[in-house]
LUMMARDREN-621600 format. One record per residue (C-alpha): residue number from 1; x, y, z. Coordinates in steps of 0.25 Angstrom, whole numbers, always signed. Each point is the difference from the previous one (the first is absolute). Last residue first. Example, Ala and Ser with C-alpha at 12.3 -4.5 7.8 and 13.67 -1.06 7.14 Angstrom:
BEGIN
+-----+-------+-------+-------+
! num !  east ! north !    up !
+-----+-------+-------+-------+
!   2 !   +55 !    -4 !   +29 !
!   1 !    -6 !   -14 !    +2 !
+-----+-------+-------+-------+
END
This chain:
BEGIN
+-----+-------+-------+-------+
! num !  east ! north !    up !
+-----+-------+-------+-------+
! 346 !  +452 !  +323 !  +894 !
! 345 !    +4 !   -11 !   -10 !
! 344 !    +4 !    +5 !   -14 !
! 343 !   -10 !    -2 !   -10 !
! 342 !    -1 !   +15 !    -4 !
! 341 !   +15 !    +2 !    -1 !
! 340 !    +3 !   -14 !    -6 !
! 339 !   -10 !    +3 !   -11 !
! 338 !    +5 !   +14 !    -3 !
! 337 !   +15 !    -6 !    -1 !
! 336 !    -5 !   -10 !   -10 !
! 335 !    -8 !   +10 !    -8 !
! 334 !   +13 !    +9 !    -1 !
! 333 !    +9 !   -11 !    -4 !
! 332 !   -10 !    -4 !   -11 !
! 331 !    -2 !   +14 !    -5 !
! 330 !   +15 !    +3 !    -2 !
! 329 !    -3 !   +13 !    -6 !
! 328 !    +8 !    +6 !   -11 !
! 327 !    +3 !   -11 !   -10 !
! 326 !   -12 !    -8 !    +5 !
! 325 !    -9 !   +12 !    -5 !
! 324 !    +5 !    -2 !   -14 !
! 323 !    -3 !   -15 !    +1 !
! 322 !   -14 !    +3 !    +4 !
! 321 !    -3 !   +10 !   -11 !
! 320 !    +5 !    -9 !   -11 !
! 319 !    -8 !   -12 !    +6 !
! 318 !   -13 !    +9 !    +0 !
! 317 !    +2 !    +5 !   -14 !
! 316 !    +3 !   -14 !    -6 !
! 315 !   -11 !    -6 !    +8 !
! 314 !   -10 !   +10 !    -6 !
! 313 !    +5 !    -3 !   -14 !
! 312 !    -3 !   -15 !    +3 !
! 311 !   -14 !    +3 !    +4 !
! 310 !    -2 !    +8 !   -13 !
! 309 !    +6 !   -11 !    -8 !
! 308 !    -9 !   -11 !    +6 !
! 307 !   -12 !    +9 !    -2 !
! 306 !    +3 !    +2 !   -15 !
! 305 !    +6 !   -14 !    -4 !
! 304 !   +11 !    -9 !    +5 !
! 303 !    -9 !    -6 !   +11 !
! 302 !    +9 !   -10 !    +7 !
! 301 !    +0 !   -15 !    -4 !
! 300 !   +11 !    -1 !   -11 !
! 299 !    +4 !   -15 !    -2 !
! 298 !    -6 !    -1 !   -14 !
! 297 !   +10 !   +11 !    -6 !
! 296 !   +12 !    -7 !    +6 !
! 295 !    -4 !   -13 !    -5 !
! 294 !    -4 !   -10 !   +10 !
! 293 !    +9 !   -10 !    +7 !
! 292 !    +6 !   +11 !    +8 !
! 291 !   -13 !    +3 !    +9 !
! 290 !    -5 !   -14 !    +1 !
! 289 !   +14 !    -5 !    +3 !
! 288 !    +1 !   +10 !   +12 !
! 287 !   -14 !    -5 !    +6 !
! 286 !    +3 !   -14 !    -2 !
! 285 !   +13 !    +2 !    +8 !
! 284 !    -7 !    +6 !   +11 !
! 283 !   -10 !   -10 !    +1 !
! 282 !   +10 !   -11 !    +1 !
! 281 !    +8 !    +7 !   +11 !
! 280 !   -13 !    +2 !    +8 !
! 279 !    -4 !   -15 !    -2 !
! 278 !   +15 !    -4 !    +5 !
! 277 !    -1 !    +9 !   +12 !
! 276 !   -14 !    -5 !    +4 !
! 275 !    +2 !   -15 !    -2 !
! 274 !    +2 !    -3 !   +15 !
! 273 !   -13 !    +8 !    +3 !
! 272 !    -1 !    +8 !   +13 !
! 271 !   +15 !    +3 !    -1 !
! 270 !    +9 !    +1 !   +13 !
! 269 !    -2 !   -14 !    +4 !
! 268 !    -2 !    -2 !   +15 !
! 267 !   +12 !    -6 !    +8 !
! 266 !    +4 !   +14 !    +5 !
! 265 !   -14 !    +2 !    +5 !
! 264 !    +0 !   -13 !    +7 !
! 263 !   +14 !    +3 !    +6 !
! 262 !    -6 !   +13 !    +6 !
! 261 !   -12 !    -7 !    +6 !
! 260 !    +9 !   -11 !    +6 !
! 259 !   +10 !   +11 !    +5 !
! 258 !   -11 !    +8 !    +8 !
! 257 !    +7 !   +13 !    +5 !
! 256 !    +2 !    +6 !   -13 !
! 255 !   -14 !    -3 !    -5 !
! 254 !    -6 !    +7 !   +12 !
! 253 !    +9 !   +11 !    -1 !
! 252 !    -4 !    +2 !   -15 !
! 251 !   -15 !    -1 !    +4 !
! 250 !    +2 !   +11 !   +11 !
! 249 !    +7 !    +8 !   -10 !
! 248 !   -11 !    -1 !   -10 !
! 247 !   -10 !    +4 !   +11 !
! 246 !    +8 !   +12 !    +4 !
! 245 !    +1 !    +5 !   -14 !
! 244 !   -16 !    -1 !    -1 !
! 243 !    -1 !    +8 !   +13 !
! 242 !   +10 !   +11 !    -6 !
! 241 !    -7 !    +2 !   -13 !
! 240 !   +11 !    -1 !   -11 !
! 239 !    -3 !   +12 !    -9 !
! 238 !    +1 !   -10 !   -12 !
! 237 !   -11 !    -9 !    +5 !
! 236 !    +1 !   -13 !    +8 !
! 235 !   -13 !    -8 !    +0 !
! 234 !    +5 !   -11 !    +9 !
! 233 !    +0 !   -10 !   -11 !
! 232 !    +7 !   +10 !    -9 !
! 231 !   +12 !    -1 !    +9 !
! 230 !    +2 !   -14 !    -6 !
! 229 !   +10 !    -8 !    +9 !
! 228 !    +6 !   -11 !    -9 !
! 227 !    +0 !   -14 !    -5 !
! 226 !   -14 !    -4 !    +4 !
! 225 !    -7 !   +10 !   -10 !
! 224 !    +7 !    -7 !   -12 !
! 223 !    +5 !   +10 !   -10 !
! 222 !    -6 !    +5 !   -13 !
! 221 !   -15 !    +2 !    +2 !
! 220 !    +4 !    +2 !   +14 !
! 219 !    +6 !   +13 !    -3 !
! 218 !   -14 !    +7 !    -3 !
! 217 !    +3 !   +11 !   +10 !
! 216 !   +13 !    +3 !    -8 !
! 215 !    +8 !    +8 !   +10 !
! 214 !    +3 !    -5 !   +13 !
! 213 !    +8 !   -12 !    +4 !
! 212 !    +8 !    -5 !   +13 !
! 211 !    +8 !   -11 !    -7 !
! 210 !    +4 !   -13 !    +7 !
! 209 !   +15 !    -3 !    -3 !
! 208 !    +7 !   -10 !    -9 !
! 207 !    +8 !   +11 !    -7 !
! 206 !    -7 !    -3 !   -13 !
! 205 !   -14 !    +2 !    +7 !
! 204 !    +4 !   +14 !    +4 !
! 203 !    +5 !    +3 !   -14 !
! 202 !   -13 !    -5 !    -5 !
! 201 !    -8 !    +9 !    +9 !
! 200 !    +8 !   +12 !    -4 !
! 199 !    +2 !    -2 !   -15 !
! 198 !   -13 !    +8 !    -4 !
! 197 !   -15 !    -3 !    +1 !
! 196 !    -9 !   +11 !    -4 !
! 195 !   -12 !    -8 !    -5 !
! 194 !   -11 !    +7 !    +9 !
! 193 !    +7 !   +13 !    +4 !
! 192 !    +7 !    +4 !   +13 !
! 191 !   +13 !    +9 !    +0 !
! 190 !   +15 !    -1 !    +4 !
! 189 !    -1 !   -15 !    +1 !
! 188 !    +2 !    -6 !   +13 !
! 187 !    +9 !   -13 !    +2 !
! 186 !    +4 !    +1 !   +14 !
! 185 !    +8 !   -13 !    +2 !
! 184 !    -1 !   -10 !   +11 !
! 183 !   +10 !   -10 !    +6 !
! 182 !   +12 !    +7 !    -5 !
! 181 !   +14 !    -5 !    -4 !
! 180 !    -6 !    -2 !   -14 !
! 179 !    -2 !   +14 !    -2 !
! 178 !   +14 !    +5 !    +0 !
! 177 !    +5 !   -11 !   -10 !
! 176 !   -12 !    +3 !    -9 !
! 175 !    +2 !   +15 !    +1 !
! 174 !   +14 !    -1 !    -4 !
! 173 !    +9 !   +12 !    +1 !
! 172 !    -6 !    +6 !   +13 !
! 171 !    -2 !   +15 !    +2 !
! 170 !    +8 !    +6 !   +12 !
! 169 !    +3 !    -1 !   +15 !
! 168 !   -12 !    -9 !    +4 !
! 167 !   -11 !   +10 !    +3 !
! 166 !    -4 !    +5 !   -14 !
! 165 !   -13 !    +7 !    +0 !
! 164 !    +0 !    +1 !   -15 !
! 163 !   +13 !    -4 !    -7 !
! 162 !    -3 !   -15 !    +2 !
! 161 !    +4 !   -10 !   +10 !
! 160 !   -10 !    +4 !   +11 !
! 159 !    +1 !   -11 !   +11 !
! 158 !   -13 !    +0 !    +9 !
! 157 !    +4 !    -1 !   +14 !
! 156 !   -10 !    -7 !    +9 !
! 155 !   -14 !    +4 !    +6 !
! 154 !    +1 !   +15 !    -2 !
! 153 !    +6 !    -2 !   -13 !
! 152 !   -12 !    -6 !    -5 !
! 151 !    -8 !   +13 !    +2 !
! 150 !   +10 !    +8 !    -7 !
! 149 !    +1 !    -9 !   -12 !
! 148 !   -15 !    -1 !    -1 !
! 147 !    -1 !   +15 !    +1 !
! 146 !   +10 !    +2 !   -11 !
! 145 !    -8 !    -9 !   -10 !
! 144 !   -13 !    +6 !    +5 !
! 143 !    +4 !   +14 !    -5 !
! 142 !    -1 !    -4 !   -15 !
! 141 !   +12 !    +2 !    -7 !
! 140 !   +11 !   +11 !    -3 !
! 139 !   +11 !    -5 !    +9 !
! 138 !    +7 !    -7 !   -11 !
! 137 !   +12 !    -9 !    +2 !
! 136 !    -7 !   -11 !    +7 !
! 135 !    +4 !   -13 !    +7 !
! 134 !    -7 !    -4 !   +13 !
! 133 !    +5 !   -12 !    +7 !
! 132 !    -6 !    -8 !   +12 !
! 131 !    +4 !    -9 !   +12 !
! 130 !   +15 !    -4 !    -2 !
! 129 !    +8 !   -12 !    +0 !
! 128 !    -8 !    -9 !    -9 !
! 127 !    +9 !   -11 !    -6 !
! 126 !    -3 !    -2 !   -15 !
! 125 !    -1 !   -14 !    -6 !
! 124 !   -14 !    -4 !    +5 !
! 123 !    -6 !   +12 !    -5 !
! 122 !    +5 !    -3 !   -14 !
! 121 !    -7 !   -14 !    +0 !
! 120 !   -14 !    +6 !    +2 !
! 119 !    +4 !   +12 !    -8 !
! 118 !    +0 !    -8 !   -13 !
! 117 !    -8 !   +10 !    -9 !
! 116 !    +6 !   +11 !    +8 !
! 115 !   +14 !    -5 !    -4 !
! 114 !    -4 !    +0 !   -15 !
! 113 !    -5 !   +14 !    +1 !
! 112 !   +12 !    +5 !    +7 !
! 111 !    +9 !    -6 !   -11 !
! 110 !    -8 !    +8 !   -11 !
! 109 !    -1 !   +13 !    +9 !
! 108 !   +15 !    +1 !    +1 !
! 107 !   +10 !    +2 !   +12 !
! 106 !   +15 !    +2 !    -1 !
! 105 !    -1 !   +15 !    +1 !
! 104 !   -14 !    +4 !    +5 !
! 103 !   -14 !    -1 !    -5 !
! 102 !    +4 !    -4 !   -14 !
! 101 !    -9 !    -1 !   -13 !
! 100 !    +4 !   -10 !   -11 !
!  99 !   -12 !    -9 !    +2 !
!  98 !   -14 !    +6 !    +2 !
!  97 !   -10 !    -9 !    +8 !
!  96 !    +2 !    +8 !   +13 !
!  95 !    -4 !   +13 !    -8 !
!  94 !   -14 !    -5 !    -3 !
!  93 !    -4 !    -4 !   -14 !
!  92 !   -15 !    +4 !    -3 !
!  91 !    -2 !    +0 !   -15 !
!  90 !    -7 !   +11 !    -8 !
!  89 !    -4 !    +3 !   -14 !
!  88 !    -5 !   -14 !    -5 !
!  87 !   -14 !    +3 !    +6 !
!  86 !    +0 !   +10 !   +12 !
!  85 !    -2 !    -8 !   +12 !
!  84 !    +5 !    +5 !   +13 !
!  83 !    +7 !    -4 !   +13 !
!  82 !   +10 !   +11 !    +1 !
!  81 !   +15 !    -3 !    +0 !
!  80 !    +5 !    +5 !   -13 !
!  79 !    +4 !    -4 !   -15 !
!  78 !    -7 !    +9 !   -10 !
!  77 !    -3 !    +0 !   -15 !
!  76 !    -4 !   +11 !   -10 !
!  75 !    +5 !   +11 !    +8 !
!  74 !    -4 !   +15 !    +1 !
!  73 !   -15 !    -1 !    +1 !
!  72 !    +2 !   -13 !    +8 !
!  71 !    +5 !    +7 !   +12 !
!  70 !    +6 !   -11 !    +9 !
!  69 !    -4 !    +1 !   +15 !
!  68 !   +12 !    +3 !    +8 !
!  67 !    +5 !    -7 !   +13 !
!  66 !   +14 !    -2 !    -5 !
!  65 !    +7 !   -11 !    -7 !
!  64 !    -6 !    +6 !   -13 !
!  63 !    +1 !    -5 !   -14 !
!  62 !    -7 !    +8 !   -12 !
!  61 !    +1 !    -6 !   -14 !
!  60 !    -1 !   +10 !   -12 !
!  59 !    -1 !    -3 !   -14 !
!  58 !    +6 !   +11 !    -8 !
!  57 !    +0 !   +15 !    -1 !
!  56 !   +11 !    +2 !   +10 !
!  55 !    +1 !   +14 !    +6 !
!  54 !   -11 !    -3 !   +10 !
!  53 !   +10 !   -10 !    +7 !
!  52 !   +10 !   +12 !    +4 !
!  51 !    -2 !    +2 !   +14 !
!  50 !    +3 !   -15 !    +5 !
!  49 !    +2 !    -3 !   +14 !
!  48 !   -14 !    -6 !    +1 !
!  47 !    +2 !   -11 !   -10 !
!  46 !    +2 !    -2 !   -15 !
!  45 !    +0 !   -11 !   -10 !
!  44 !    +0 !    +6 !   -14 !
!  43 !    -3 !    -8 !   -12 !
!  42 !    +3 !    +3 !   -15 !
!  41 !   +13 !    +6 !    +5 !
!  40 !    +8 !   +12 !    -6 !
!  39 !   +11 !    +1 !   +11 !
!  38 !    +1 !   -15 !    -2 !
!  37 !    +3 !   -13 !    +8 !
!  36 !    -2 !   -12 !   -10 !
!  35 !    -6 !   -13 !    +5 !
!  34 !    +0 !   -12 !    -9 !
!  33 !   -13 !    -7 !    +3 !
!  32 !    -5 !   -12 !    +7 !
!  31 !    +9 !    -3 !   +12 !
!  30 !    +6 !   +14 !    +0 !
!  29 !   -14 !    +5 !    +4 !
!  28 !    +0 !    -7 !   +13 !
!  27 !   +14 !    +5 !    +4 !
!  26 !    -3 !   +14 !    -5 !
!  25 !   -12 !    +1 !    +9 !
!  24 !    +5 !    -5 !   +14 !
!  23 !   +14 !    +7 !    -3 !
!  22 !   +13 !    -2 !    -7 !
!  21 !    +3 !    +9 !   -11 !
!  20 !    -7 !   +13 !    +5 !
!  19 !    +7 !    -2 !   +14 !
!  18 !    -7 !    +7 !   +11 !
!  17 !    +9 !    +5 !   +10 !
!  16 !   -10 !    +9 !    +7 !
!  15 !   -11 !    +6 !    -8 !
!  14 !    -9 !    -5 !   -12 !
!  13 !    +0 !   +14 !    -6 !
!  12 !    +0 !    -4 !   -14 !
!  11 !    +2 !   -13 !    -7 !
!  10 !    +1 !    -1 !   -15 !
!   9 !    -4 !   -10 !   -10 !
!   8 !    +2 !    -5 !   -15 !
!   7 !    -6 !   -13 !    -3 !
!   6 !    +7 !   -10 !   -10 !
!   5 !    -8 !   -12 !    -3 !
!   4 !    +8 !   -13 !    +1 !
!   3 !    +5 !    -7 !   -12 !
!   2 !    -7 !   -14 !    -3 !
!   1 !   +10 !   -11 !    +0 !
+-----+-------+-------+-------+
END
């Protein structure tokens, strides 16, 4: 039996309760290679929470679960949300495809994805006792998300189960168990960019509910237009024009009061293509194998010579300055407070 090639990797800044031994990248690589976690890696896999990736002079693979465009001057390869083609250096792999991530205690993205793929059957199993759910912990998002919550609340109570705008006595333990009691789920991203689709719409489908979605304006490339309320169809922008918000609310009320139309939407498959999930998973595996099947020397893609070195030195200086500032000035907290101050209702 042929011995597997050993690859030395390190994960940096992946966030949350990320397990370097058991995750959506390691589990694929282990099928083909002997994976060794090392502080002297040949391959660094890093994300937005990393401040030390520039210290590693090895093949760099950037992963983002946030609305961030990869910097290919710094990384050799990237995994992200955006619809783009950059040879063998980029793969689109949206967050809802990633197994190993957890939304809330007891929930996991892999199981939710499976439920979403079978949401027609799932929706028949759950008793809907409440109107609409809203589960967020971050208030630093496009104002339209808060506006849709307030406007719908004028019709019926919208149950907020996250830490932000909570109105049920405290955060929920299981997002799935909470959402599956609701007919509708507000599934707004925190910002809008073509391709930026996180777990939110999939979690709504997994709960057998009708998602009210905003975020990726090209969302119907992935999901069936007849299975959810697409706020982009109404022209909703980040600032949440009040007239557009009212149009959307009227549509939701109409659907809430027409049981036949509501059930028709529930019966519509979530994904526009039944093979979509398996095709994306296959493409992602091929992307990883292309990187690691080469020699380390052959797998470099970024510019390692004059202009590449100059660019990298600038990044090192900028990063050092930023993280020093963070020690003394809570920049993000300050910006959130300023945003809330200037967007507060008069």
